[in-house]
NUDOTI-190960 format. One record per residue (C-alpha): residue number from 1; residue in one letter; chain; x negated, y, z. Coordinates in steps of 0.2 Angstrom, whole numbers, plus 5000, padded with zeros to 4 digits. Example, Ala and Ser with C-alpha at 12.3 -4.5 7.8 and 13.67 -1.06 7.14 Angstrom:
TINU   pos   code   unit     xx     yy     zz
TINU     1      a      A   4938   4978   5039
TINU     2      s      A   4932   4995   5036
//
This chain:
TINU   pos   code   unit     xx     yy     zz
TINU     1      m      A   4723   5661   5843
TINU     2      g      A   4737   5673   5845
TINU     3      s      A   4742   5688   5834
TINU     4      g      A   4741   5703   5845
TINU     5      i      A   4728   5714   5851
TINU     6      s      A   4731   5715   5870
TINU     7      r      A   4726   5728   5882
TINU     8      s      A   4731   5716   5897
TINU     9      h      A   4714   5708   5898
TINU    10      r      A   4705   5716   5913
TINU    11      v      A   4689   5713   5922
TINU    12      v      A   4686   5720   5938
TINU    13      v      A   4669   5730   5939
TINU    14      v      A   4661   5742   5948
TINU    15      a      A   4653   5759   5941
TINU    16      l      A   4652   5752   5922
TINU    17      f      A   4663   5767   5916
TINU    18      a      A   4649   5778   5924
TINU    19      a      A   4635   5768   5915
TINU    20      l      A   4643   5771   5898
TINU    21      a      A   4645   5790   5902
TINU    22      a      A   4628   5791   5908
TINU    23      s      A   4623   5792   5890
TINU    24      c      A   4634   5808   5887
TINU    25      g      A   4628   5817   5903
TINU    26      g      A   4636   5834   5909
TINU    27      g      A   4649   5830   5924
TINU    28      q      A   4652   5822   5939
TINU    29      r      A   4655   5803   5937
TINU    30      g      A   4672   5796   5942
TINU    31      s      A   4678   5782   5953
TINU    32      v      A   4678   5767   5942
TINU    33      h      A   4687   5750   5946
TINU    34      s      A   4691   5741   5929
TINU    35      l      A   4686   5739   5912
TINU    36      s      A   4699   5737   5898
TINU    37      s      A   4696   5727   5883
TINU    38      s      A   4706   5729   5867
TINU    39      t      A   4699   5713   5859
TINU    40      p      A   4710   5701   5851
TINU    41      t      A   4717   5689   5863
TINU    42      p      A   4730   5676   5863
TINU    43      t      A   4741   5685   5874
TINU    44      p      A   4755   5695   5866
TINU    45      a      A   4754   5715   5868
TINU    46      t      A   4765   5719   5883
TINU    47      s      A   4764   5737   5884
TINU    48      a      A   4768   5749   5869
TINU    49      p      A   4761   5753   5857
TINU    50      t      A   4746   5743   5853
TINU    51      a      A   4737   5738   5839
TINU    52      t      A   4742   5724   5829
TINU    53      a      A   4729   5711   5823
TINU    54      q      A   4731   5694   5813
TINU    55      p      A   4719   5680   5815
TINU    56      t      A   4710   5674   5799
TINU    57      p      A   4718   5659   5790
TINU    58      k      A   4707   5643   5790
TINU    59      g      A   4696   5638   5776
TINU    60      s      A   4685   5649   5764
TINU    61      g      A   4698   5654   5752
TINU    62      w      A   4706   5668   5760
TINU    63      k      A   4703   5688   5757
TINU    64      t      A   4704   5702   5769
TINU    65      p      A   4720   5711   5765
TINU    66      a      A   4720   5728   5759
TINU    67      g      A   4718   5742   5771
TINU    68      t      A   4711   5730   5785
TINU    69      r      A   4692   5726   5790
TINU    70      l      A   4686   5710   5799
TINU    71      v      A   4682   5711   5817
TINU    72      a      A   4672   5696   5826
TINU    73      v      A   4673   5692   5844
TINU    74      a      A   4660   5681   5851
TINU    75      a      A   4667   5665   5857
TINU    76      k      A   4651   5657   5867
TINU    77      r      A   4642   5664   5880
TINU    78      t      A   4626   5668   5870
TINU    79      i      A   4626   5673   5852
TINU    80      a      A   4611   5670   5840
TINU    81      v      A   4608   5683   5827
TINU    82      y      A   4598   5678   5812
TINU    83      d      A   4587   5687   5799
TINU    84      m      A   4586   5676   5784
TINU    85      s      A   4583   5658   5791
TINU    86      r      A   4575   5665   5808
TINU    87      i      A   4583   5670   5824
TINU    88      k      A   4579   5687   5827
TINU    89      l      A   4588   5689   5844
TINU    90      r      A   4601   5683   5854
TINU    91      l      A   4616   5693   5862
TINU    92      a      A   4624   5690   5878
TINU    93      n      A   4644   5687   5880
TINU    94      p      A   4649   5698   5890
TINU    95      n      A   4639   5713   5885
TINU    96      s      A   4628   5722   5897
TINU    97      i      A   4642   5731   5904
TINU    98      g      A   4653   5717   5906
TINU    99      a      A   4665   5718   5891
TINU   100      p      A   4668   5707   5878
TINU   101      l      A   4655   5704   5865
TINU   102      v      A   4663   5712   5848
TINU   103      f      A   4655   5714   5831
TINU   104      l      A   4662   5722   5815
TINU   105      v      A   4659   5711   5800
TINU   106      i      A   4651   5719   5784
TINU   107      d      A   4649   5703   5774
TINU   108      r      A   4654   5685   5774
TINU   109      r      A   4647   5669   5765
TINU   110      p      A   4652   5651   5769
TINU   111      g      A   4649   5647   5786
TINU   112      w      A   4641   5664   5791
TINU   113      v      A   4645   5682   5794
TINU   114      r      A   4636   5698   5792
TINU   115      v      A   4638   5709   5807
TINU   116      a      A   4634   5726   5813
TINU   117      l      A   4625   5726   5829
TINU   118      p      A   4626   5737   5845
TINU   119      i      A   4608   5740   5846
TINU   120      r      A   4595   5752   5840
TINU   121      p      A   4591   5757   5825
TINU   122      n      A   4608   5763   5820
TINU   123      g      A   4614   5752   5806
TINU   124      a      A   4606   5737   5812
TINU   125      n      A   4615   5722   5806
TINU   126      g      A   4611   5702   5805
TINU   127      w      A   4619   5685   5801
TINU   128      v      A   4629   5675   5815
TINU   129      r      A   4637   5657   5813
TINU   130      e      A   4655   5659   5809
TINU   131      s      A   4658   5644   5821
TINU   132      d      A   4651   5655   5835
TINU   133      l      A   4665   5668   5832
TINU   134      s      A   4683   5672   5831
TINU   135      l      A   4688   5683   5817
TINU   136      f      A   4702   5695   5816
TINU   137      f      A   4710   5708   5803
TINU   138      d      A   4710   5724   5810
TINU   139      p      A   4721   5738   5801
TINU   140      y      A   4713   5753   5809
TINU   141      r      A   4699   5764   5806
TINU   142      v      A   4693   5780   5813
TINU   143      s      A   4685   5795   5804
TINU   144      v      A   4675   5810   5814
TINU   145      k      A   4672   5826   5803
TINU   146      l      A   4659   5835   5814
TINU   147      s      A   4661   5853   5803
TINU   148      q      A   4679   5852   5807
TINU   149      h      A   4678   5846   5825
TINU   150      i      A   4692   5833   5821
TINU   151      l      A   4695   5815   5823
TINU   152      v      A   4707   5806   5813
TINU   153      v      A   4715   5788   5815
TINU   154      f      A   4720   5778   5799
TINU   155      r      A   4731   5762   5799
TINU   156      y      A   4731   5752   5784
TINU   157      g      A   4723   5767   5776
TINU   158      k      A   4736   5779   5781
TINU   159      v      A   4734   5793   5792
TINU   160      v      A   4743   5790   5809
TINU   161      a      A   4734   5803   5821
TINU   162      r      A   4723   5818   5821
TINU   163      f      A   4715   5824   5836
TINU   164      p      A   4703   5840   5840
TINU   165      a      A   4686   5834   5845
TINU   166      g      A   4671   5840   5855
TINU   167      i      A   4653   5834   5847
TINU   168      g      A   4636   5835   5851
TINU   169      r      A   4627   5853   5853
TINU   170      p      A   4614   5857   5839
TINU   171      s      A   4599   5852   5850
TINU   172      a      A   4607   5835   5854
TINU   173      p      A   4619   5832   5838
TINU   174      t      A   4632   5817   5836
TINU   175      p      A   4623   5805   5824
TINU   176      t      A   4632   5803   5807
TINU   177      g      A   4634   5786   5798
TINU   178      n      A   4646   5770   5798
TINU   179      f      A   4647   5763   5816
TINU   180      y      A   4660   5754   5825
TINU   181      l      A   4668   5753   5843
TINU   182      t      A   4660   5742   5855
TINU   183      e      A   4670   5741   5871
TINU   184      l      A   4684   5751   5879
TINU   185      l      A   4682   5757   5898
TINU   186      q      A   4695   5763   5910
TINU   187      a      A   4692   5774   5923
TINU   188      s      A   4701   5773   5941
TINU   189      p      A   4718   5782   5938
TINU   190      s      A   4716   5789   5956
TINU   191      a      A   4700   5798   5950
TINU   192      p      A   4696   5798   5932
TINU   193      g      A   4682   5810   5934
TINU   194      a      A   4672   5820   5921
TINU   195      y      A   4675   5808   5906
TINU   196      g      A   4694   5807   5907
TINU   197      p      A   4704   5791   5909
TINU   198      y      A   4695   5780   5896
TINU   199      a      A   4679   5779   5886
TINU   200      y      A   4674   5768   5870
TINU   201      g      A   4657   5764   5868
TINU   202      l      A   4650   5766   5850
TINU   203      s      A   4637   5756   5840
TINU   204      a      A   4628   5772   5837
TINU   205      f      A   4615   5779   5848
TINU   206      s      A   4607   5797   5850
TINU   207      d      A   4593   5802   5838
TINU   208      v      A   4587   5813   5852
TINU   209      f      A   4588   5803   5868
TINU   210      s      A   4580   5786   5869
TINU   211      e      A   4588   5786   5886
TINU   212      f      A   4599   5798   5897
TINU   213      e      A   4602   5798   5915
TINU   214      g      A   4600   5778   5916
TINU   215      g      A   4609   5775   5900
TINU   216      p      A   4602   5770   5884
TINU   217      g      A   4606   5786   5874
TINU   218      q      A   4623   5776   5867
TINU   219      i      A   4635   5788   5860
TINU   220      g      A   4652   5787   5868
TINU   221      l      A   4670   5793   5864
TINU   222      h      A   4680   5799   5879
TINU   223      g      A   4691   5811   5888
TINU   224      t      A   4685   5825   5897
TINU   225      s      A   4687   5837   5913
TINU   226      d      A   4684   5851   5904
TINU   227      p      A   4697   5854   5890
TINU   228      s      A   4688   5870   5883
TINU   229      s      A   4673   5859   5877
TINU   230      v      A   4686   5849   5865
TINU   231      g      A   4683   5857   5848
TINU   232      a      A   4666   5864   5853
TINU   233      s      A   4648   5858   5850
TINU   234      v      A   4643   5856   5869
TINU   235      s      A   4640   5838   5873
TINU   236      h      A   4623   5829   5872
TINU   237      g      A   4630   5819   5857
TINU   238      c      A   4647   5810   5863
TINU   239      i      A   4663   5814   5856
TINU   240      r      A   4676   5821   5868
TINU   241      l      A   4694   5821   5866
TINU   242      h      A   4709   5829   5877
TINU   243      n      A   4714   5816   5890
TINU   244      k      A   4730   5814   5883
TINU   245      d      A   4724   5811   5865
TINU   246      v      A   4710   5797   5872
TINU   247      a      A   4725   5790   5880
TINU   248      k      A   4735   5788   5864
TINU   249      l      A   4719   5782   5854
TINU   250      a      A   4716   5768   5868
TINU   251      k      A   4734   5761   5866
TINU   252      m      A   4732   5760   5847
TINU   253      v      A   4713   5756   5842
TINU   254      p      A   4703   5741   5847
TINU   255      a      A   4685   5738   5852
TINU   256      g      A   4678   5732   5834
TINU   257      t      A   4686   5746   5824
TINU   258      p      A   4675   5755   5812
TINU   259      i      A   4671   5774   5815
TINU   260      t      A   4663   5784   5801
TINU   261      i      A   4655   5800   5807
TINU   262      t      A   4651   5814   5794
TINU   263      e      A   4646   5831   5794
//
């Protein structure tokens, strides 16, 4: 395994960006040509600046370094998720929108890891065999403070960026809790559309919409064609950043990074 999180891994797709953004609603869908994955790969980062990750050492005696979290990347085409000793579901890799299947690790035991799951209900988790995954240390975490309309990025526990953020309207609030970034999508540079140049999917789902415009009600974090909406409570639950800010975020923060949303 390599030691970097690279943005160079791209899969050509059609309309996947819009499929995620359909959960957010409100605006014209842009032209889409690629999905950009910020999951750990053996390829060193070739564009600046990108997140730095370290593969976990072999064996069971290591500890997670201070200021980092464990991110798990699926190493098989299908991942079995266990509840106690029984398989409770299987997840496809790549996921339903074509991105590599990524988890945030929340516990670890010999041969097993407990991971947050990108499914309903919010907070769902389960156990996966460690042999089915590749594990990496992620130095980033993201915090969204809804009452302040602000998104804060931490690296090794220190603040490295602050961005104003638009959030859900009172009738469709952005859900609060501990989640993670499930994938990173890139719109066509020639036609980014209503959702800006990049959109992250979250493991969070709307408490109001079980589906929205064909999407599953998944919460997104993305840019916007309406700069006036940043700093306001206007979305269907998604988090909006200025396009320049979401572009900066996409260069730093990989899929799998934890995101905490509080009032």
